C-alpha positions, 0 to 999 in steps of 0.5 A, spaced: 575 297 462 577 293 469 570 293 471 567 290 465 573 285 465 571 283 472 563 283 470 565 278 464 569 273 469 563 273 474 558 272 468 563 266 466 563 263 473 556 263 473 554 260 467 559 255 468 556 254 475 549 253 472 552 248 467 554 244 472 548 244 476 544 242 470 548 236 468 547 234 476 540 235 475 539 231 469 543 225 472 539 226 478 532 226 474 535 220 470 537 216 476 530 217 479 526 215 472 530 209 472 528 207 479 521 209 478 521 204 472 525 199 474 521 192 473 520 188 479 524 181 480 525 176 485 530 181 489 523 185 491 521 179 495 524 178 502 523 174 508 525 176 515 529 170 517 537 171 514 537 164 514 532 163 508 531 166 501 526 167 496 527 164 489 522 164 483 521 157 481 516 158 475 514 164 471 509 166 466 503 164 469 496 168 467 492 170 474 494 163 477 489 161 483 491 155 486 496 149 485 497 142 487 503 137 487 502 131 484 509 128 486 516 131 486 517 133 479 510 135 477 505 141 479 498 143 477 497 150 477 490 153 475 489 160 472 483 164 473 480 164 466 480 156 466 486 153 464 490 147 468 497 148 467 502 143 468 509 144 471 514 138 470 521 138 472 521 146 473 518 147 466 512 150 465 508 146 459 507 151 453 499 148 453 494 147 458 492 140 460 485 142 460 481 148 459 474 148 462 468 153 461 468 158 466 465 165 468 470 170 470 466 176 473 469 178 479 471 172 484 468 167 479 473 163 475 477 156 476 478 157 483 480 150 487 484 144 486 485 138 490 489 131 489 488 124 492 493 119 491 492 112 489 493 110 496 489 116 499 492 122 502 493 129 500 496 133 494 503 134 498 504 127 498 510 125 494 512 118 491 506 116 489 504 113 482 501 119 478 497 115 473 493 113 480 491 120 482 484 123 482 484 131 481 478 135 483 477 142 481 472 147 483 470 152 478 464 157 476 462 153 470 458 157 465 453 153 462 449 152 456 443 158 456 448 162 461 447 158 467 452 159 472 454 154 478 460 153 482 461 146 481 466 141 483 468 135 478 473 130 479 478 127 473 483 122 472 490 124 471 494 119 467 500 123 467 499 127 461 492 129 461 485 130 465 480 126 463 473 122 465 470 128 468 465 127 474 460 132 477 461 131 485 458 137 488 453 142 485 453 149 488 450 156 487 453 162 484 448 167 484 447 173 485 455 174 487 459 175 483 463 175 489 464 171 495 465 164 491 470 161 496 473 155 492 479 152 496 478 145 496 482 139 500 482 132 501 482 131 509 486 126 513 480 122 514 480 122 506 473 126 505 473 132 500 472 139 504 471 145 500 469 152 502 464 157 499 462 164 501 455 167 502 454 169 495 451 175 498 445 171 501 441 173 507 439 166 509 439 162 516 446 160 514 448 167 514 444 167 521 438 170 519 433 167 523 427 168 519 431 168 512 431 162 507 432 155 509 439 152 508 441 153 501 449 151 500 452 158 501 457 160 507 459 153 508 464 148 509 462 142 505 464 135 507 463 129 502 465 122 499 470 124 494 467 118 490 460 120 489 459 127 492 454 124 498 455 127 505 460 124 509 456 119 514 458 123 520 457 130 519 456 134 525 449 137 523 445 132 520 446 124 518 440 124 514 442 124 507 436 128 505 437 134 509 441 139 506 445 140 513 448 133 512 453 136 507 455 141 512 461 141 516 461 149 518 457 155 516 456 162 517 462 164 513 462 170 509 468 169 504 474 165 504 480 164 500 484 159 505 482 152 508 487 147 511 488 142 516 493 141 522 497 135 520 498 134 528 491 135 531 488 133 524 483 140 526 481 144 520 483 151 520 480 157 515 481 164 513 475 169 513 475 176 510 471 181 513 467 187 510 470 193 512 474 190 518 475 184 522 479 179 517 479 172 521 483 166 522 479 160 525 480 153 528 474 150 525 471 144 529 465 140 527 459 144 527 462 151 527 458 157 526 463 163 524 457 168 526 456 172 519 452 176 518 451 177 526 458 177 528 465 178 524 471 178 529 470 177 536 463 177 539 465 181 545 466 187 540 460 186 536 454 188 541 451 181 540 451 174 544 451 167 541 443 167 542 443 172 537 445 166 532 442 161 528 443 154 531 442 147 529 443 141 533 450 140 533 452 147 532 457 151 536 460 158 535 467 160 537 471 166 536 477 167 531 484 165 533 486 171 530 483 178 528 485 184 523 481 190 525 483 193 518 483 188 513 489 185 509 484 181 505 487 174 508 488 169 503 491 162 504 493 158 510 498 153 510 501 148 516 508 147 513 509 139 514 517 139 514 523 141 517 527 143 511 526 150 513 529 149 520 525 145 526 522 151 528 518 152 522 515 145 522 508 144 523 507 151 524 503 156 520 504 161 514 498 165 511 498 170 505 494 176 504 492 180 497 492 187 499 499 188 501 503 182 498 505 180 505 506 173 508 505 172 515 508 166 520 505 164 527 507 158 532 502 154 534 500 153 541 502 146 544 495 144 545 494 146 537 488 150 539 491 157 538 497 161 536 503 164 540 502 171 540 506 174 545 506 181 541 498 181 540 496 178 547 488 180 545 489 176 539 486 182 535 491 186 531 489 193 531 496 197 530 502 197 526 507 194 531 502 188 532 502 188 524 509 188 524 510 183 529 507 177 525 509 179 518 514 174 515 515 176 508 513 181 503 513 183 496 509 177 493 503 181 490 497 178 491 498 171 494 493 166 492 496 159 494 501 156 499 503 149 499 509 145 502 513 142 496 515 135 496 522 138 497 519 141 504 520 148 502 514 153 502 511 155 495 508 161 494 503 163 488 503 170 486 496 172 482 499 179 480 506 176 478 504 170 475 510 167 479 511 161 484 516 163 489 520 158 493 522 159 500 529 155 501 535 155 506 540 161 504 545 156 503 542 152 497 539 158 494 544 159 489 543 151 487 536 151 485 534 149 478 533 155 473 526 157 472 521 156 467 518 162 463 513 164 458 510 170 456 505 173 462 498 175 460 494 178 466 487 178 467 485 185 469 481 184 475 485 180 481 481 173 483 482 176 491 478 183 490 473 183 495 475 188 499 475 193 493 468 190 492 466 192 499 468 199 499 464 200 492 458 196 495 458 200 502 458 207 498 451 205 495 448 200 500 443 202 506 448 198 511 446 195 517 449 195 524 454 190 522 456 194 515 455 188 511 455 189 503 451 182 501 445 186 498 449 189 492 
């Protein structure tokens, strides 16, 4: 009987211990499930500078691709499916101000916007009369009979709607459907600049000496914003009947970033490589970026400048910075403000698609390079170098960066359907409440060429550069 009682007490102890273990395990599983399914919010976005913070400015956008400030109170945002949305005083208007017919396969869609104020200048200028503004839109137009073209139209903005569309630039969109580019801007010279990728073409503009003649692919164009005619001093030709007369640069594979330095007035772009070698470039007039012969520094390509297609007035230059492993670099922005601190004024922010990262760079005193103390060869090929240029993360696929009229940095997230705003921590809590609307996502991101490249490379014959444009 004594033995039986002892066994009973031991059994009860074991059962109680098991019961406690089950309760603890259940609580742990519940906590893990909560963590796994916790929705992302603004706290997921962060920057390394403790003096700055991130705020959601507006939510509820559907697959946004580009934005432009009209003035200190109004912003136009493009959605890939063809809607132009108005944000006024921090609130997203419930209905689009314009709907355009677009093809949305892969990287096609409503892609780029620029604003010219009544007195000239760029979209970031504040204090202008909105009714005197002209708005330019770049989109892949789906026309009657199934015709697909990448086109730039200009519109009048009357303070409420976009009207009186006029076709300025007519570009190809076939075969694609990737590498459409789409970023446009009004330069400091008041000409309209825009960028289009190679659309998987193999011509002279892609540095094939025996390829087809120039066909408006893989270029930066520079035209008169009034009528779309070539700027008279373009670098490759001054004959308006020559296709080269529209071009400012060529040899560009694909790009989601185009801007100019507010100090030097030089043009800069970003460029996506196939399976390696994403780039930041300083684009001087007549720039040949080198694709398909060169991607990244020419010294590691096995080629020389004599292997490139040259036109009178053209020149090749190495990238300012190269990523060996693609981050799918997207927009680029010089912060034209000291509102985040004097050290950030007129220096460079860059976004990416693959990691949701925001990168920051200080420009050299002569404005011709980046100060890269931790990347001395200007070639990012390890995690330490990648970390040294990463300023923020958690933003999803970044499709646009803009300096706002308030001097803060605005970050457009395709994945989140949100415009984030980077501000001093001291004013973070005093910013306006965000405007929201139910978000409807497009299944495929606007910036998805790296995924496309992997798919294409698995079925392509390939060449010495690993290009994928034949598919």
